[in-house]
C-alpha positions in Angstrom: 94.1 70.7 83.3 91.4 70.1 80.7 92.4 66.5 80.2 91.7 65.4 83.8 88.5 63.3 84.1 86.5 63.9 87.3 84.4 60.9 88.5 82.1 61.2 91.4 82.0 58.3 94.0 78.3 57.7 93.3 78.8 57.0 89.6 82.2 55.4 89.8 82.1 51.9 88.3 85.8 51.2 88.7 89.0 52.8 89.8 89.5 56.4 88.5 91.9 56.9 85.6 95.2 58.4 86.5 95.7 62.1 85.8 98.0 63.1 82.9 101.6 64.1 83.6 102.1 67.7 84.5 103.0 70.1 81.7 106.5 71.3 81.2 105.5 75.0 81.6 102.6 75.7 83.9 100.5 78.8 83.8 98.7 78.0 87.0 97.1 81.1 88.5 98.5 83.5 85.9 96.2 86.1 84.6 96.1 86.5 80.8 97.0 90.2 80.8 98.9 90.6 84.0 101.1 93.6 84.5 103.6 91.6 86.6 106.4 90.3 84.4 107.9 86.9 85.3 111.5 86.7 84.3 111.8 83.1 83.0 111.5 81.7 86.4 110.9 78.0 86.9 109.3 78.6 90.3 105.5 78.4 90.6 103.4 81.5 90.9 102.6 80.6 94.5 106.3 80.5 95.3 106.9 83.9 93.7 104.0 85.4 95.5 105.3 84.1 98.8 108.6 85.8 98.1 106.8 89.0 97.2 104.7 88.8 100.4 107.9 88.2 102.4 109.4 91.4 101.0 106.3 93.5 101.4 105.5 92.4 105.0 109.2 92.4 106.0 108.6 89.9 108.8 111.9 89.0 110.5 113.8 91.6 108.4 117.3 92.2 109.7 118.7 94.7 107.2 117.9 98.4 106.9 118.6 99.9 103.4 118.9 103.6 103.4 118.0 105.5 100.2 117.8 109.1 99.0 115.4 111.5 100.7 115.8 109.6 104.0 114.0 106.6 102.6 114.2 103.2 104.4 113.6 99.7 103.1 113.5 96.6 105.2 115.0 93.4 103.9 116.4 89.9 104.8 120.1 89.6 104.8 120.1 85.9 103.7 117.9 86.7 100.7 119.6 89.8 99.3 123.1 88.4 100.3 122.5 85.3 98.2 121.3 87.4 95.2 124.2 89.8 95.3 127.8 89.1 96.4 128.4 92.9 96.6 125.6 93.4 99.0 126.7 90.5 101.1 130.2 92.1 101.3 128.6 95.4 102.3 126.7 93.7 105.2 129.8 92.0 106.4 131.5 95.4 106.7 128.8 96.7 109.0 129.8 95.6 112.5 127.8 98.1 114.5 124.9 95.8 115.4 125.3 92.1 114.9 121.5 91.5 114.8 120.6 94.4 112.5 122.7 95.3 109.5 122.5 98.7 107.7 123.6 99.5 104.2 123.0 102.5 101.9 122.0 102.5 98.2 122.2 106.2 97.2 122.2 108.1 93.9 118.9 106.6 92.5 115.3 107.2 93.5 113.8 105.4 96.5 111.2 103.7 94.4 113.9 102.4 92.0 115.8 100.8 94.9 112.5 99.2 96.1 111.9 97.7 92.7 115.5 96.5 92.7 115.3 94.8 96.1 112.0 93.2 95.2 113.6 91.7 92.1 116.3 90.2 94.4 113.5 88.3 96.2 111.2 87.0 93.4 112.7 88.1 90.0 109.5 89.9 89.4 108.7 93.5 88.5 105.8 95.6 87.4 105.7 96.6 83.8 105.2 100.3 84.7 108.1 100.2 87.2 110.4 98.9 84.4 109.3 101.7 82.1 109.9 104.3 84.8 113.2 103.0 86.3 114.9 101.0 83.6 118.0 103.2 83.5 118.3 103.1 87.3 117.8 99.4 87.4 120.5 98.9 84.7 122.9 100.9 86.9 122.0 99.0 90.0 122.3 95.6 88.3 125.8 96.5 87.2 127.0 98.0 90.5 125.7 95.1 92.6 126.4 92.4 90.0 122.9 91.1 89.3 123.4 89.8 85.7 119.8 88.4 85.4 118.3 91.9 86.0 120.9 93.4 83.7 119.8 91.1 80.9 116.2 92.0 81.5 116.9 95.7 81.3 118.8 95.3 78.1 116.0 93.3 76.5 113.4 96.0 77.5 115.6 98.7 76.0 116.1 96.7 72.8 112.4 96.0 72.4 110.5 99.1 73.5 112.2 101.5 75.8 115.0 102.8 73.6 114.1 106.0 71.7 115.7 109.1 70.2 115.3 111.1 73.4 117.1 108.7 75.7 119.5 107.0 73.4 122.5 109.2 74.3 121.9 108.6 78.0 121.5 104.9 77.5 124.6 104.8 75.2 126.8 106.3 77.9 125.4 103.9 80.5 126.0 101.0 78.2 129.6 102.0 78.0 130.0 102.4 81.8 127.9 99.3 82.6 129.7 96.9 80.3 126.7 96.2 78.0 128.3 95.9 74.5 125.1 94.8 72.7 123.1 97.6 74.1 125.8 100.0 73.2 125.9 98.7 69.7 122.1 99.2 69.3 122.4 102.7 70.6 125.2 103.5 68.3 123.2 102.3 65.3 120.2 104.4 66.3 122.5 107.5 66.7 123.9 107.0 63.2 120.5 106.3 61.7 118.7 109.2 63.3 121.5 111.7 63.8 119.6 114.8 62.9 116.9 114.1 65.5 119.3 112.8 68.2 121.7 115.8 67.8 118.9 118.1 69.0 118.0 116.1 72.1 118.8 117.2 75.6 121.0 114.2 76.1 123.2 115.2 73.2 123.6 118.8 74.5 124.5 117.5 78.0 127.0 115.0 76.7 128.6 117.7 74.6 129.4 119.6 77.7 130.2 116.8 80.1 132.0 114.3 77.8 133.6 116.2 74.9 135.8 113.3 74.1 132.8 111.0 73.5 131.1 113.8 71.6 134.1 114.0 69.2 134.2 110.2 68.7 130.5 110.1 67.9 130.9 112.9 65.3 133.8 111.1 63.8 131.8 107.9 63.5 128.8 109.7 62.0 131.1 111.3 59.4 132.6 107.9 58.6 129.1 106.4 58.3 127.9 109.2 56.0 130.9 108.8 53.8 130.4 105.0 53.7 126.8 105.4 52.7 127.8 107.9 50.0 130.4 105.6 48.6 127.9 102.7 48.7 125.3 104.8 46.8 127.9 105.9 44.3 129.0 102.3 43.7 125.4 101.1 43.3 124.7 103.8 40.7 127.9 102.9 38.8 126.9 99.2 38.8 123.4 100.2 37.5 125.0 102.3 34.7 127.3 99.5 33.6 124.4 97.0 33.7 122.3 99.3 31.5 125.2 99.7 29.1 125.6 95.9 28.9 121.9 95.5 28.3 122.1 98.1 25.5 125.0 96.2 23.8 122.9 93.0 23.9 119.9 94.9 22.4 122.2 96.3 19.7 123.0 92.8 18.5 119.4 91.8 18.8 118.2 94.7 16.6 120.8 94.4 13.9 120.8 90.5 13.7 117.2 89.6 14.3 115.3 92.8 13.8 112.9 94.4 16.3 109.8 96.4 15.6 110.6 98.7 12.7 114.4 98.4 12.5 116.5 95.4 11.4 117.0 92.9 8.6 113.6 91.3 9.1 110.2 92.9 9.6 108.4 92.0 12.8 104.8 91.0 12.3 103.5 92.7 15.5 105.8 95.6 16.4 103.9 96.4 19.6 104.8 93.0 21.2 107.7 93.3 23.7 110.9 91.5 22.6 112.3 91.1 26.1 115.1 93.7 25.7 114.3 96.8 27.8 116.8 98.9 25.9 115.4 98.3 22.4 112.9 101.1 22.5 115.5 103.8 23.4 118.1 102.4 20.9 115.5 102.4 18.1 114.8 106.0 18.7 118.5 106.9 18.7 119.0 104.9 15.4 116.1 106.7 13.7 117.4 110.0 14.9 121.0 109.2 13.7 119.6 108.3 10.2 118.0 111.7 9.6 120.1 114.1 11.8 122.0 116.7 9.7 124.4 117.5 12.5 125.6 113.9 13.1 128.9 114.4 11.3 129.7 117.8 12.9 132.0 117.6 15.9 130.0 118.7 19.0 126.9 119.3 16.9 124.2 116.9 18.3 124.3 115.4 21.8 122.1 112.5 20.8 124.2 111.5 17.9 127.3 111.8 20.0 125.8 109.4 22.5 125.0 107.0 19.6 128.6 107.1 18.3 129.8 106.3 21.8 127.5 103.3 22.1 128.7 102.0 18.7 132.3 102.4 19.7 131.7 100.6 23.0 130.1 97.7 21.1 133.0 97.4 18.7 135.4 97.2 21.7 133.5 94.2 23.3 132.6 92.5 20.0 134.2 89.1 19.5 134.2 89.0 15.7 133.7 92.4 13.9 133.8 90.6 10.5 130.7 88.6 11.2 129.0 91.3 13.3 125.8 92.9 11.9 126.1 96.1 13.9 126.9 99.1 11.7 130.4 100.5 11.7 131.7 97.8 14.0 134.8 97.1 11.9 135.4 100.8 11.3 135.6 101.5 15.0 137.9 98.5 15.5 140.4 100.2 13.1 140.3 103.5 14.9 141.6 101.9 18.2 145.3 102.3 17.2 144.8 105.9 16.3 143.6 107.0 19.7 145.7 108.5 22.4 147.0 106.4 25.3 144.8 108.3 27.8 141.7 107.7 25.8 142.6 104.0 25.3 143.1 103.5 29.0 139.7 105.1 29.7 138.0 102.9 27.2 139.6 99.8 28.5 138.5 100.6 32.0 134.9 101.2 30.8 134.9 97.9 28.9 136.2 96.0 31.9 133.5 97.4 34.2 130.7 96.8 31.7 131.7 93.1 31.1 132.2 92.6 34.9 128.4 93.1 35.4 127.8 89.7 33.8 130.4 87.5 35.5 128.3 84.4 35.1 127.4 83.3 31.6 127.7 86.5 29.6 127.0 86.7 25.9 128.7 84.6 23.1 129.0 87.8 21.0 131.1 89.7 23.6 134.5 89.3 25.1 134.9 88.0 28.7 136.0 90.3 31.5 139.3 88.3 31.9 140.2 89.0 28.3 140.3 92.8 28.9 143.7 93.8 30.1 144.7 97.3 31.4 
């Protein structure tokens, strides 16, 4: 309303300018930090307050709602009947007094029923009431078919109310109340925080009252743990194959161009990084191989054995061993026919996995993954 220009009659020199068109969403009369939540209603605050006052004062109420602990709530049949077809059917079945209907809503606290009936009037609720009775309101919204309230309860559980202590109870209600999204969120939390959830009171109670559901959850947890283990194993394998491919590229770089202190050409500044992360480790292995006295003894030196394996892996993925600058590339090529079928199969699988880490592009010095046959 800041754009409205107010002109007093004494100072008016002409007709007043027309007011601007009303905004699409009005905040008229709404406090900035109100505890009353408005559930996407297009009605004005004055209209909603009138509905709340109608419920609170109960003038002309013609329905008695009986609750637990001999509680009693007055309501208007036209209002709650229009909001819930189930309640309208319950009122039609009561033929004892034509002018005063009586229904019962039992099994939940009296205050939860009062919050529920108030929502039927104005679609409003106190924030604290939602925190206290969200589970009960979810049940009531499902039993009496109030989809708008059901959606509100699900959103509150999704945003703030769902935790490790109540997730089992909410999960069971989600299954009973046909709330698949809420059930999926609960299931994800159970899998993610199973150690904490399995010690909660809800888990212990479910184990006794619903052993079938308990068994299904344990099965899904086992499946999820196995899936995560397989995923972690696969990621480690891919990381290993990627490191081997990088090592093969660094081999060619060192033997063809030279790097730091090893290679055909001497590098002016050996402390400058060449861009190959594997160069430093390979240079240390090559220096060790050159001076190690146990390199030719079978099973003598583990570092030399690792170097021999890297050299053989290079020879198996090298395109042209005659032009290759890597030492012993041709010698290892000649040894391929002398190996057993089992070793050959294992090497072919390793080569295929290493080359598959670089599906796009690759190196002109190496074979392509499609060229490797089992």
